[in-house]
C-alpha positions as CSV (number, residue, x, y, z in Angstrom):
1,X,29.1,-12.4,23.6
2,X,26.4,-10.4,25.4
3,X,23.3,-12.7,25.6
4,X,19.7,-11.5,25.4
5,X,18.3,-12.5,28.8
6,X,15.2,-14.7,29.1
7,X,13.2,-11.8,30.5
8,X,14.1,-9.3,27.8
9,X,14.0,-11.9,25.0
10,X,10.5,-13.0,26.1
11,X,9.4,-9.4,26.0
12,X,10.4,-9.2,22.3
13,X,8.7,-12.5,21.4
14,X,5.6,-11.5,23.3
15,X,5.5,-8.2,21.5
16,X,5.7,-10.2,18.2
17,X,7.2,-7.4,16.3
18,X,8.0,-7.3,12.7
19,X,11.6,-6.8,11.8
20,X,11.1,-3.2,11.0
21,X,9.4,-2.3,14.2
22,X,11.7,-4.6,16.2
23,X,14.6,-2.2,15.9
24,X,12.5,0.6,17.4
25,X,11.1,-1.7,20.1
26,X,14.6,-3.0,20.7
27,X,15.6,0.6,21.6
28,X,12.7,1.0,24.0
29,X,13.2,-2.4,25.8
30,X,17.0,-2.5,26.0
31,X,17.6,1.2,26.7
32,X,16.4,1.0,30.3
33,X,18.7,1.3,33.4
34,X,18.1,-2.4,34.4
35,X,19.0,-3.6,30.9
36,X,20.9,-6.9,30.9
37,X,22.7,-6.1,27.7
38,X,25.6,-3.7,27.2
39,X,24.7,-1.4,24.2
40,X,26.5,1.9,23.9
41,X,23.9,3.3,21.5
42,X,21.2,3.0,24.1
43,X,23.1,4.1,27.2
44,X,21.7,7.7,27.0
45,X,18.1,6.6,27.0
46,X,17.4,6.1,30.7
47,X,14.8,8.4,32.0
48,X,11.2,7.2,32.3
49,X,9.7,10.1,30.3
50,X,12.0,9.4,27.3
51,X,11.2,5.7,27.4
52,X,7.5,6.5,27.6
53,X,7.7,8.7,24.5
54,X,9.6,6.0,22.6
55,X,7.1,3.4,23.7
56,X,4.1,5.5,22.6
57,X,5.8,6.2,19.3
58,X,6.4,2.6,18.5
59,X,3.1,1.2,19.7
60,X,1.0,3.8,18.0
61,X,2.6,3.1,14.7
62,X,2.3,-0.6,15.3
63,X,-1.4,-0.4,16.4
64,X,-2.2,1.6,13.3
65,X,-1.0,-1.3,11.2
66,X,2.0,0.6,9.9
67,X,4.2,-2.5,10.2
68,X,1.7,-5.0,8.9
69,X,1.0,-8.4,10.6
70,X,3.3,-9.4,13.4
71,X,6.0,-12.1,13.2
72,X,8.2,-13.5,16.0
73,X,11.7,-12.3,16.4
74,X,14.4,-15.0,17.0
75,X,17.7,-14.9,18.8
76,X,19.2,-15.2,15.3
77,X,17.8,-11.8,14.3
78,X,19.5,-10.3,17.3
79,X,22.8,-12.0,16.5
80,X,22.7,-11.0,12.8
81,X,22.2,-7.3,13.7
82,X,25.0,-7.5,16.3
83,X,27.4,-9.0,13.8
84,X,27.0,-6.3,11.1
85,X,30.3,-4.7,12.0
86,X,32.1,-8.0,12.3
87,X,32.0,-7.9,16.1
88,X,29.1,-9.7,17.7
89,X,29.8,-8.8,21.3
90,X,27.1,-6.1,21.3
91,X,24.7,-4.2,19.1
92,X,26.7,-1.0,18.4
93,X,26.0,2.3,16.6
94,X,28.0,0.9,13.6
95,X,25.8,-2.2,13.5
96,X,22.7,-0.2,13.4
97,X,23.9,2.2,10.7
98,X,25.2,-0.6,8.5
99,X,21.9,-2.5,9.0
100,X,19.9,0.5,7.9
101,X,22.2,1.2,4.9
102,X,21.8,-2.4,3.8
103,X,18.0,-2.3,4.1
104,X,17.8,1.1,2.3
105,X,20.0,-0.2,-0.5
106,X,17.8,-3.3,-0.8
107,X,14.5,-1.3,-1.0
108,X,16.0,1.4,-3.4
109,X,17.3,-1.4,-5.7
110,X,13.9,-3.1,-5.7
111,X,12.2,0.2,-6.6
112,X,14.8,1.5,-9.1
113,X,15.0,-1.9,-10.9
114,X,11.2,-2.1,-11.4
115,X,8.8,-0.6,-13.9
116,X,6.0,1.2,-12.0
117,X,2.8,0.7,-13.9
118,X,-0.8,0.0,-13.2
119,X,-1.4,-1.5,-16.6
120,X,-2.2,-5.2,-16.8
121,X,1.0,-7.2,-16.2
122,X,2.1,-9.4,-19.1
123,X,2.6,-13.0,-17.8
124,X,6.3,-13.2,-16.9
125,X,7.8,-14.9,-19.9
126,X,10.9,-12.7,-20.0
127,X,12.4,-13.5,-16.6
128,X,15.3,-15.3,-18.2
129,X,16.1,-12.2,-20.3
130,X,18.8,-10.0,-18.8
131,X,16.8,-6.9,-19.7
132,X,13.8,-8.1,-17.7
133,X,12.4,-5.7,-15.1
134,X,9.6,-6.7,-12.8
135,X,6.4,-4.6,-13.0
136,X,5.1,-3.1,-9.7
137,X,2.0,-1.1,-9.1
138,X,2.0,2.5,-7.9
139,X,0.6,1.2,-4.6
140,X,3.6,-1.0,-4.2
141,X,6.0,1.8,-5.2
142,X,4.3,4.0,-2.5
143,X,4.7,1.1,0.0
144,X,8.5,0.9,-0.8
145,X,8.9,4.6,-0.4
146,X,7.1,4.6,2.9
147,X,9.5,1.9,4.2
148,X,12.5,3.9,2.8
149,X,11.2,7.0,4.6
150,X,10.8,5.1,7.9
151,X,14.3,3.7,7.7
152,X,15.7,7.1,6.9
153,X,14.1,8.4,10.1
154,X,15.4,5.5,12.1
155,X,18.9,5.9,10.7
156,X,18.7,9.6,11.5
157,X,17.8,8.8,15.1
158,X,20.8,6.4,15.5
159,X,23.2,9.1,14.1
160,X,21.8,11.7,16.5
161,X,22.1,9.2,19.5
162,X,25.7,8.5,18.5
163,X,26.7,12.1,18.4
164,X,24.9,12.9,21.6
165,X,26.7,10.1,23.3
166,X,30.0,11.6,22.1
167,X,28.9,15.0,23.5
168,X,28.1,13.2,26.8
169,X,31.7,12.0,26.9
170,X,33.1,15.5,26.3
171,X,30.8,17.0,29.0
172,X,32.4,14.5,31.6
173,X,35.7,16.2,30.9
174,X,34.6,19.5,32.3
175,X,34.6,20.8,35.9
176,X,31.8,19.8,38.3
177,X,29.7,22.9,38.1
178,X,29.9,23.2,34.3
179,X,29.2,19.4,34.0
180,X,26.0,19.7,36.1
181,X,24.7,22.6,34.0
182,X,25.5,20.8,30.7
183,X,24.0,17.5,31.8
184,X,20.7,19.3,32.7
185,X,20.6,20.9,29.3
186,X,21.6,17.7,27.6
187,X,18.8,15.8,29.2
188,X,16.4,18.4,27.8
189,X,17.9,17.9,24.3
190,X,17.4,14.1,24.6
191,X,13.8,14.6,25.6
192,X,13.3,16.9,22.6
193,X,14.9,14.3,20.3
194,X,12.6,11.6,21.7
195,X,9.5,13.9,21.1
196,X,10.8,14.6,17.6
197,X,11.0,10.9,16.8
198,X,7.5,10.4,18.1
199,X,6.1,13.3,16.0
200,X,8.0,12.2,12.9
201,X,6.5,8.7,13.2
202,X,3.0,10.1,13.8
203,X,3.5,12.5,10.8
204,X,4.5,9.6,8.6
205,X,1.4,7.5,9.6
206,X,-0.8,10.6,9.1
207,X,0.6,11.2,5.6
208,X,0.0,7.6,4.6
209,X,-3.6,7.8,5.9
210,X,-4.1,11.1,4.0
211,X,-2.8,9.5,0.8
212,X,-5.1,6.4,1.2
213,X,-8.1,8.6,1.9
214,X,-7.5,10.8,-1.1
215,X,-7.3,7.7,-3.3
216,X,-10.5,6.2,-1.8
217,X,-12.3,9.6,-2.2
218,X,-11.3,9.8,-5.8
219,X,-12.6,6.2,-6.3
220,X,-16.0,7.0,-4.6
221,X,-16.4,10.2,-6.6
222,X,-15.8,8.2,-9.8
223,X,-18.3,5.5,-8.7
224,X,-21.0,8.2,-7.9
225,X,-20.5,9.8,-11.3
226,X,-20.7,6.4,-13.1
227,X,-23.5,4.6,-11.4
228,X,-27.0,4.4,-12.8
229,X,-28.5,3.1,-9.5
230,X,-29.9,5.9,-7.4
231,X,-29.7,3.8,-4.2
232,X,-26.0,3.1,-4.9
233,X,-25.5,6.8,-5.6
234,X,-27.1,7.7,-2.3
235,X,-25.1,5.1,-0.3
236,X,-21.8,6.1,-2.0
237,X,-22.5,9.8,-1.3
238,X,-22.9,9.0,2.4
239,X,-19.7,7.0,2.3
240,X,-18.0,9.9,0.6
241,X,-19.1,12.3,3.3
242,X,-17.6,10.1,6.0
243,X,-14.3,9.8,4.0
244,X,-14.1,13.6,3.6
245,X,-14.8,14.0,7.3
246,X,-11.9,11.6,8.1
247,X,-9.7,13.4,5.6
248,X,-10.4,16.8,7.2
249,X,-9.5,15.3,10.6
250,X,-6.2,13.8,9.3
251,X,-5.3,17.0,7.5
252,X,-5.7,18.9,10.8
253,X,-3.6,16.3,12.6
254,X,-0.9,16.5,10.0
255,X,-0.8,20.3,10.1
256,X,-0.6,20.3,13.9
257,X,2.2,17.7,13.7
258,X,4.1,19.9,11.2
259,X,3.8,22.8,13.6
260,X,4.9,20.7,16.5
261,X,8.0,19.4,14.6
262,X,9.0,23.0,13.6
263,X,8.6,24.1,17.2
264,X,10.6,21.2,18.6
265,X,13.4,21.7,16.0
266,X,13.6,25.4,17.1
267,X,13.6,24.4,20.7
268,X,16.4,21.9,20.0
269,X,18.5,24.6,18.2
270,X,18.1,26.9,21.2
271,X,19.1,24.2,23.6
272,X,22.2,23.4,21.6
273,X,23.1,27.0,21.6
274,X,22.6,27.2,25.3
275,X,24.8,24.1,25.7
276,X,27.5,25.8,23.6
277,X,27.3,28.9,25.8
278,X,27.7,26.8,29.0
279,X,30.7,24.9,27.5
280,X,32.4,28.0,26.1
281,X,35.9,28.8,27.3
282,X,36.3,25.2,28.5
283,X,38.8,22.6,27.2
284,X,36.1,20.9,25.1
285,X,34.7,24.1,23.4
286,X,36.2,23.3,19.9
287,X,35.2,19.6,20.1
288,X,31.6,20.5,21.2
289,X,31.3,22.9,18.2
290,X,32.4,20.2,15.9
291,X,29.8,17.8,17.2
292,X,27.1,20.4,16.9
293,X,28.1,21.0,13.3
294,X,27.8,17.3,12.7
295,X,24.3,17.3,14.2
296,X,23.3,20.2,11.9
297,X,24.6,18.2,8.9
298,X,22.5,15.2,10.0
299,X,19.4,17.4,10.3
300,X,20.0,19.0,6.9
301,X,20.6,15.6,5.2
302,X,17.3,14.2,6.7
303,X,15.4,17.3,5.5
304,X,16.8,16.9,2.0
305,X,16.1,13.1,1.9
306,X,12.5,13.6,3.1
307,X,11.8,16.3,0.4
308,X,13.1,13.9,-2.3
309,X,11.1,11.0,-1.0
310,X,7.9,13.1,-0.8
311,X,8.4,14.3,-4.4
312,X,8.7,10.7,-5.6
313,X,5.7,9.7,-3.5
314,X,3.6,12.5,-5.0
315,X,4.3,11.2,-8.5
316,X,3.1,7.7,-7.7
317,X,0.2,9.0,-5.6
318,X,-1.1,10.9,-8.6
319,X,-0.8,7.7,-10.7
320,X,-2.6,5.7,-8.0
321,X,-5.5,8.2,-7.8
322,X,-6.0,7.9,-11.6
323,X,-5.9,4.1,-11.4
324,X,-8.4,3.9,-8.5
325,X,-10.8,6.3,-10.4
326,X,-10.7,4.0,-13.4
327,X,-11.2,0.8,-11.4
328,X,-14.0,2.5,-9.4
329,X,-15.9,3.3,-12.6
330,X,-15.3,-0.2,-14.0
331,X,-16.4,-1.8,-10.7
332,X,-19.6,0.2,-10.5
333,X,-20.4,-0.5,-14.2
334,X,-20.4,-4.2,-13.6
335,X,-22.4,-3.7,-10.4
336,X,-25.0,-1.9,-12.5
337,X,-25.0,-4.7,-15.0
338,X,-25.6,-7.2,-12.1
339,X,-28.6,-5.1,-10.9
340,X,-30.1,-4.7,-14.4
341,X,-29.5,-1.0,-14.7
342,X,-27.1,-1.5,-17.6
343,X,-27.4,-4.1,-20.4
344,X,-24.2,-5.9,-21.5
345,X,-24.6,-8.8,-23.9
346,X,-21.0,-9.9,-23.1
347,X,-21.4,-10.8,-19.5
348,X,-24.2,-12.3,-17.4
349,X,-25.5,-10.7,-14.2
350,X,-23.9,-13.1,-11.8
351,X,-20.6,-12.9,-13.6
352,X,-20.9,-9.1,-13.6
353,X,-21.2,-9.0,-9.8
354,X,-18.1,-11.1,-9.4
355,X,-16.2,-8.8,-11.8
356,X,-17.4,-5.8,-9.8
357,X,-16.2,-7.4,-6.6
358,X,-12.8,-8.4,-8.2
359,X,-12.1,-5.0,-9.7
360,X,-12.9,-3.3,-6.5
361,X,-10.1,-5.3,-4.8
362,X,-7.3,-4.5,-7.3
363,X,-4.2,-3.3,-5.5
364,X,-5.0,-5.0,-2.2
365,X,-1.7,-6.5,-0.9
366,X,-0.6,-9.1,1.6
367,X,0.7,-7.5,4.8
368,X,4.2,-9.1,4.9
369,X,4.3,-11.2,1.8
370,X,3.5,-14.4,3.6
371,X,-0.2,-15.0,2.5
372,X,-1.3,-12.8,5.4
373,X,-3.3,-9.7,6.3
374,X,-6.8,-8.6,7.0
375,X,-7.9,-8.6,3.4
376,X,-6.6,-12.1,2.8
377,X,-8.4,-13.3,5.9
378,X,-11.5,-11.7,4.6
379,X,-11.3,-13.7,1.4
380,X,-10.9,-16.8,3.5
381,X,-14.0,-16.0,5.6
382,X,-12.0,-14.7,8.6
383,X,-9.3,-17.5,8.6
384,X,-5.7,-16.4,8.5
385,X,-3.8,-19.6,8.1
386,X,-1.0,-18.6,5.8
387,X,-2.2,-20.8,2.9
388,X,-2.3,-19.7,-0.8
389,X,-5.4,-17.6,-1.4
390,X,-6.1,-17.4,-5.1
391,X,-9.0,-19.8,-4.9
392,X,-10.3,-18.1,-1.8
393,X,-10.3,-14.8,-3.6
394,X,-12.2,-16.2,-6.6
395,X,-14.7,-17.8,-4.2
396,X,-15.1,-14.5,-2.3
397,X,-15.8,-12.6,-5.6
398,X,-18.4,-15.2,-6.5
399,X,-19.8,-15.3,-3.0
400,X,-22.9,-17.5,-2.7
401,X,-22.5,-19.1,-6.1
402,X,-24.1,-22.6,-6.6
403,X,-21.4,-23.9,-9.0
404,X,-18.4,-24.4,-6.7
405,X,-19.5,-22.5,-3.5
406,X,-16.5,-21.7,-1.4
407,X,-13.2,-23.5,-2.2
408,X,-9.8,-22.9,-0.7
409,X,-8.1,-24.9,-3.4
410,X,-8.0,-24.6,-7.2
411,X,-8.6,-28.3,-7.5
412,X,-11.9,-27.9,-5.6
413,X,-13.2,-25.2,-8.0
414,X,-12.4,-27.4,-11.0
415,X,-13.8,-30.5,-9.5
416,X,-17.2,-28.9,-8.6
417,X,-17.4,-27.3,-12.1
418,X,-16.7,-30.6,-13.8
419,X,-19.5,-32.2,-11.7
420,X,-22.0,-29.7,-13.1
421,X,-20.7,-29.9,-16.6
422,X,-19.4,-26.3,-16.6
423,X,-15.7,-26.9,-17.1
424,X,-14.1,-26.6,-20.6
425,X,-10.4,-27.4,-21.2
426,X,-8.1,-25.0,-23.1
427,X,-8.0,-27.4,-26.0
428,X,-11.8,-27.8,-26.4
429,X,-12.1,-24.7,-28.6
430,X,-14.1,-22.8,-26.0
431,X,-13.5,-19.1,-26.0
432,X,-13.7,-17.7,-22.5
433,X,-16.1,-14.9,-21.6
434,X,-15.9,-12.1,-19.1
435,X,-16.6,-13.6,-15.6
436,X,-15.3,-17.1,-16.4
437,X,-12.9,-18.6,-13.9
438,X,-9.5,-19.3,-15.4
439,X,-7.8,-22.5,-14.1
440,X,-4.1,-23.3,-14.2
441,X,-3.3,-26.9,-13.2
442,X,-0.1,-28.3,-14.6
443,X,2.7,-30.4,-13.1
444,X,1.3,-30.1,-9.6
445,X,1.2,-26.3,-9.6
446,X,-2.2,-24.6,-9.6
447,X,-3.6,-21.1,-9.9
448,X,-6.8,-19.3,-10.7
449,X,-8.3,-16.0,-11.5
450,X,-11.4,-14.3,-13.1
451,X,-11.4,-13.5,-16.8
452,X,-12.1,-9.8,-17.3
453,X,-11.9,-9.7,-21.1
454,X,-10.6,-11.6,-24.2
455,X,-9.0,-9.9,-27.2
456,X,-9.8,-10.8,-30.8
457,X,-6.4,-12.5,-31.1
458,X,-7.2,-14.7,-28.1
459,X,-5.2,-12.7,-25.5
460,X,-6.8,-13.2,-22.1
461,X,-7.0,-10.5,-19.4
462,X,-7.6,-11.7,-15.9
463,X,-8.0,-10.4,-12.3
464,X,-6.2,-12.6,-9.8
465,X,-5.5,-12.8,-6.1
466,X,-2.2,-14.1,-4.7
467,X,-0.5,-12.9,-7.9
468,X,2.9,-11.5,-6.7
469,X,1.3,-11.2,-3.2
470,X,-1.6,-9.0,-4.3
471,X,-4.8,-8.6,-6.3
472,X,-3.8,-7.5,-9.8
473,X,-4.6,-7.7,-13.5
474,X,-2.6,-10.1,-15.6
475,X,-2.5,-10.6,-19.4
476,X,-1.8,-13.9,-21.1
477,X,-0.8,-13.7,-24.8
478,X,-1.5,-16.8,-26.9
479,X,1.6,-19.0,-27.1
480,X,3.3,-17.4,-24.1
481,X,4.5,-19.6,-21.2
482,X,1.8,-18.2,-19.0
483,X,-0.9,-18.9,-21.5
484,X,0.4,-22.5,-22.0
485,X,-0.1,-23.1,-18.2
486,X,-3.9,-22.5,-18.5
487,X,-5.7,-25.9,-18.4
488,X,-9.3,-24.6,-18.7
489,X,-12.2,-22.4,-17.7
490,X,-15.2,-22.6,-15.5
491,X,-18.1,-21.3,-17.6
492,X,-19.5,-18.9,-14.9
493,X,-20.8,-16.7,-17.7
494,X,-23.2,-19.5,-18.6
495,X,-24.0,-20.6,-15.1
496,X,-27.3,-19.6,-13.3
497,X,-25.4,-19.0,-10.0
498,X,-26.7,-17.0,-7.1
């Protein structure tokens, strides 16, 4: 088996790539002339300029946070990829294509077998039912589609590399003069392909940023319309101006990238035609034409796939914008209650501020599903230690409170509340109020969240961190398994906390 040398392996570990970006980085690192690994798919990537373009493409996406927080890559990861085609002697084109197909199937299955909804999620009591489908938010659906789009682009790149390698082989069968002319043109084609990959990656990142900015702008507009506080209105208006300025810049970048991609695609077609002309009337004319037709089919398939993905993304983007507008209005409402601009007999000022904070975070996700990410570290006061973060989230929402202060564990919140006589068990007859802290502590398992509202029939609606790796609304119906896990409530609605 071809081993990954210490030098190259250490480069991968030092880079600390996620598994998604690892494959792109793998191409950049192992595709050089001094590579210690035999990898046919990367043999054509040898010139410094092409390597530089690939490097910039990968690192720019990585630095923009496209791939989330980093994790180390083990030798096992390399071996698994190498063995996809049943032969672990090297990472081949077939390995890569099968790997992408597997990951695309996995992501599409997750998306297609889920219900995309931003309504409060019912506590998962139906998981044993064969008809059960998990509920995911529009933000999660967009995240899945973004990953699918990225994998489609990477698979497209692999297919093109495979076909170009086969064209290389055919070129070698021609006479010396023709071969030199063809190789010169082929080098230009490869450079164009590398530039196309870079532009596609940058385009994808720009599109994601535009979608995020549009959602944030809709949220700020909703908050400006809703707030009764003139100072808040002024501050929000200034923030909106900055967001619109960023959006204008991103839209210009996106438009320029679209133009660049169109020009590169035309340039590539012209180069392929030039290559055909050079190789006409040679022994490989027919084979070259077949390969060029295959390249055209790959291009057309990618274009169709991207159109379909964009259409699906637009549906969920519209849904997301509506959701953030609603949460923005609700968040500013409670902020106004906390400041005394709005009277609400159902929630105290301190509880209102915590609810405003919590609602403003709905939809925030972990970076890689391992209790990580900038937002999670924010809730922990800058610490990113991989621990569960539901208690940290509640503490952050109630920042500065004098009931339980900051607690990283649910047991700490409950213990401090009990010391101050502000804890009521589920069986005490206490009816929770908006802003109270819900505590689940049964059989060693624990969880917490902030009560947003309670229905007349006792159904409890909460906002929770670390719920399916994100901040989300959850509903507990009386008598459900989820409801029965609730042990009690911290009466923050009654507390005179800061």
